[in-house]
N, C-alpha and C positions, 0 to 999 in steps of 0.2 A: 238335746242332741239332734243334729240334722237327720232328716229321714233318709233311709237307704234307697238308692236307685234300684229299680226292678227291671230285669232283663229276661228275655226268652232265649233259652239255649237249646231247646229241642221241641219237636212236635211230632205227633203221629196223627194222620187224618184219613178218614174213610167217607166216601160219598157214593152215590149211585154210579159215578164214573169209575169207581174202583179204589184201590188202596194207594195212599201216598200222594204227595204234592204233584208229581208229574201227571197223574191221572186228571187232576184239576186243570193243569196247564193244557193238556190235550183235549179236555172236554169244555169246561166252562170258559176259559180264556180263549179257546179257539172258536167259541161261538156256537157250541153244540148243546142243546138241552138234554137233560137226563130223563125226560118223561117218556114212559112206555106204558102199554096196556098192563093193568094189574093182573098178576097171575097167582099171588100168594093166597088169594081168596076170591070168591065169585063176586064181582062188582055189580052183577045184574040188578040187585035190589036198590042200587044207589043212583043218584043223578050223574055222578062222575065216574070214570072208569080208568083214570090214569094217575100215575105217581112216579116219582123219580126213585125207583127201587133198584138195588143191585141184584143182578141175575147171574153173576159169575162171568160176565163177558169182559170186564175191565181187569186191571191188575188184581191178582188174587190177594185175599186177606191171609197173612201168614198164620198157619196153624188152624184155619177155620174153613173146612170144606163147605162150599155153598152149592146147592142144587137149585135149578130154576123152579120158581114157585114156592120156595121154602124160605122162611125168614131166618137169617142168621141169629145166633144167640147174642144178646146185647153184652153180657158179661165177657164173652169170648172176644168180641170185636174190641171192647174196651181194653182188654188185656193186650191185644195185638198192637193197638195204638199206643198204649202206655209203654210197652217194650220198645217200640220204634222211637218214641220221644226220648226215653232214657238213653237209648243207643246213640241217637243224634247228639244228645247233650254229653255223652261220654261220662255218665254217672250211674250209680246204683240207686240213688235216691233213698239211701238207707235211713236218713233222718227227715224225710219229707212227709209232711201231712198230705192228705188226699182230699181235694174238694171237687165234687162232681155235681153237675146238673143232670138229673135224671128223674123220671117219674116211675122208674122200675121197668121190669119186663112185662109188658102188657099181655102177652100171650099167656104167661104164667098166672097173671092176675085173673084172667078168664077162668083158668082151671080152679082157682080159689072159689069163685062164685059158683061154679058148677058143683064143686064138692059140697059147699054149703047147701045149695038147692037140693042136692041128692041126699042130704043128711049124712054125708060121709065124714067120719072122724077117726083118727086125727087127720087134719088137712095135710095134703101132699107137701112134704118138706121142701120140694122144689119151689113151692109158692113162697115160702118164707125167704128163701134165698133170692127171690126176685124183687123184694121190697127195696126202695131206694137206698135206705141207710145200710142195708145188708150188702148191696152191690158195691158201695164205697168201701165198706169194711172188708169184704172178701178180696177186693182188688189189692188193698193194702196188705192183707195177710198173705196172699199168694205171692206177691212180689217183694215182700219183706220191707215195705215202706213204713216209716215210723211216724209218730205224731198223731194229730187229730185226723179223723176220717168223717167228713161231713157230706151230706147230700142236700142239694138245693132243688126244690121242687116247684118253684114259682114259674112254671110254664116257659114261655118263650124268652125270658130273661134269665133262666136258671143257670146256664153255663157262663153267661156274661157276669152274673153275680158271683159265681164260683171264682172266676178270674179276678174280679175286682176285690173280693175278700182275701184272696191269696196275695194279691199285690199289696193290699193294706197291711196284712200280717207281716210280710217281708219288710215293707217300708218302715214299720215301727220297731223292727228288730225282734219280732216274735218268732221268726224262722228264717233260715238262710235259703231253703229250697222248698217249693211247694209243687205238687203235681195237680194240675187243675184242668178240667174240661167238661165234656157232657156227651150224652148219647140219646138218640131216638132212632128206632127202626119202625118203619110203617107197619101197623097192625090193623086188623079189621075193626076192632072196637073204637079206636080213636078216629079212623077214617069215617066210620058211621056217624060219630058224634059231629064232626065237622060237616059232613054231608047233610045231616038233619038240621044244622044251623044255616044251611044254604051258603056256606063259606067257600065251597069248592068250585073251581072253574069247570063248567060243563063242556067247554070247547077243547079241553085237553092241553091247553097252553096257559101260561101266566103272562099277563101283560102289565107289569108294574108301571104306574104313573101315566099310562096311555089311555086315551079315550076308548070307551067300550070295554074296559077291563071287567072280567066277570068273577074274579076271585082267585084264591090260592090253590096250589096242589102240594101235597105232602111229599117229603123225600127222606131217604135214609141218610143219617149223618152221625159220625162219631169223631171227636177230636180231643186230644189230650196235649197239653203243653207243660213243659218244665219251666217254671219261673224260679229265678234266683236273684239274690242281691248281686249287684254289679261287683261288690268286693269279693264275694265268694267265687264268682265266675272268673274274675281276674286272677285270684290266688291259684286257681287250678288250671289256668290257661284255656278256659273253655271258649269256643266260638260263640259270639253273641249274634243272634239273628235279628233282634229288634229290642227296643226299649218299651216297656209299658209305662209311658210317660204320665198318663192320667186316667182316672176312672171316676165315674159319677153315677149316682142312683137317685131317682125321684119318683114320687107317687102323686097322681092327680086325683085318683078316686072319682073320676068323672062318671063312669058307668061300668057295669059288670063286664061288658065285652067291647064297648065302643071307645075309641081314643077320644081324648078331649078334642073338640073340632079345631082348636087353634094350636094343638100340639104343645100345650103348656108343659106337661110332664116330660115329654121327649126333649124339649128345649132346655129345661132345667137340668136334666141329666147330662146333656151334651155340654152345656155351659160349665157345669161343675167339673167335667172331665178336662175341658180345655183350661179352665182356671188351675186345676191341680197340675197340669202339664207345664204351667208357667209360660204359655205361649199366647199369641193373639189369634183370634179366629182366622185371620188372613193367612196364617201359616199352615192351615189345613189344606192339603193338596188334593184330598179325595175323601169322599164319604161313602162307606158301605152302608147303605140305608137298610132299614127294616123291610121296607118295600114289599108288602105281602101281595100286591095286586088286587086288593079289595077297594071298593069305591071310597070308603070312609078313611082307612088308614093312610092311603097315599096322599090325600088332600091334607090330612092333619099333619103328616110328616113333612110335606112341603112347607106348610105354614110354620112348623117348628124350625126348619132350616132357615127360613126368612128371618125368624126371631134371633137365631144364633148368629147369622152372618150379615144381617142387615143389607146395605146396598151392595155388598160383595157377593151375596148369595148367587146371582146368575153366573159368576165366574168360577164357582166351585164344582168340579165334576162329581156327580153322584150316580151310583148304580145300585140296582137290586140284584144281587146274585141268586136270590131265590127264584129268579126267572129261569135259572138253569138247574140248580140243585134241588129245588123244591123247598118247602118250609120244613125245617128239621126240628121244630119245636124246642125241646129242652137243650138240644145240641147246637141250635143255630148260632148262638153267640161265639161258641168256641170254634166252630168250623169257619165262621166269617172272620174271626180274628186271624186264623191261619191264612185265609184268602187275602186279607189286608196286609199280612206280612209278605206274602208272595208279591203283591202289588208294589210294596215298598222296595223289596230286594230286586225284583225283575225290572222295575221301571215300566210296568205295564198295567193299566187300569182295566179291570174286567167289565164286560158290557152288560147292559140291560137287554135281555133277549125278549122277543115277542113284541117289542115296541113298534107300533105302527103310527097311527094318527095321534098327534099331541092333544092333551086335554088342557084347555085354557086354565083350569084350576091347579094344574101341575106345571109350573112354568120354569123349571130349572134345567140344567144340563145333565141329562140322564144317560149319557154314553150309549146311545141306541145301537144295538146290533153287533158292533165290532169293537174289540178291545182297542185301547188307545195308549200309545207310548207316552209316558210322562215321568220325568225324574223328580218324584215327590219326596219330601222329608217326613211328613206327618199325615196319618190317616185316622179318620174318626169312624168307629164302628158303632152303630146305633141300633138298639133293640127295644121293643115294647111288648107288653103281654096283657092278657085279660086282667081286669081289676084295676087298670090304670097304673101298673108298675112299669118303669122305664130304666134302662141302663145304658151306659156308653163307655167306650174305651178309646183313648188316644194312643196310637202306636207310632213309634218314631224309628226312622232308619238310622242305624249306627254304622260306623266304619267297620268293614268286615274283619273278622278275627280279632276284634278288640272288645273290651268291657268298658 
């Protein structure tokens, strides 16, 4: 039996710019970074003091009151994004499995260790509700979503993997609809870990692929997508936003935290996604790069893209949207999938912000500074994570209002 085509019929997205796609258009696509001084915790002990956190100044999260200096609840923001995605898709998702990329609610995890250290038993039940698997389970329970409920915890490819596994399940006929996405909200414990690893930019900006780049900055991010078989979408007259044409995953196991210097794992994941999509590399009109702004990642990713596109590589527009949204860890692949869908539908490629002087080791077209109009048909979204794991999605523009 031929595999089923997989399409996106709805999404809900949240970043430091606020809730919804228009907030991304007004922020990221307009060339505005989301980085502000950290107020959720005291950054004085750390080398960096900025992150792309939501402080209630952009479009509000439906049903989630946010006060400056307070971290919103991850489960509550996930619920809001899921409801928005289901509403856009005009479905209840009653038979939909839930696949989420999340490491859990870090603030609650801290309470767990505080309870243990203080000898308190039983552990605060809120801690158990913060665990990754429980977050996916509760979301399904609360919204009446059926089927499997899985949490993907492999760091910066977690939500990319969630989408890829959802697409695979639909493709082979294991489900007609899957709710897939991811979430990460900036918390002090994770901020401190990246700071101790000297990964955070001390200058308060992120400069992916540019000479003198000093590292990444973290950001709030949550995105949920409704994926369906094209047949199901067509039967119920759903509007199709994009096709998930291809997906690929690869591991190079080069180093615990460093990417393979030649980008072998990233290249293999991208090549697998393009091959699955049944297209040639030359048909990719835009790459949403992992682009962390760290010295090692950006050189490795550039090498990977040269491996994927060969002589055509200089002609392919590439940008790192983490230069505006920050690095959203487990959520990054889902949010960047939504950004890529906006690029396809709006015909506008998001810029790489903070880019100044070129780095000779990063020699591609990185769309510096300003969004670029371009009527593209296919976008490649590429992500990598600690441990040498890599994942890629190929998203395809479809005629509006068709499956």
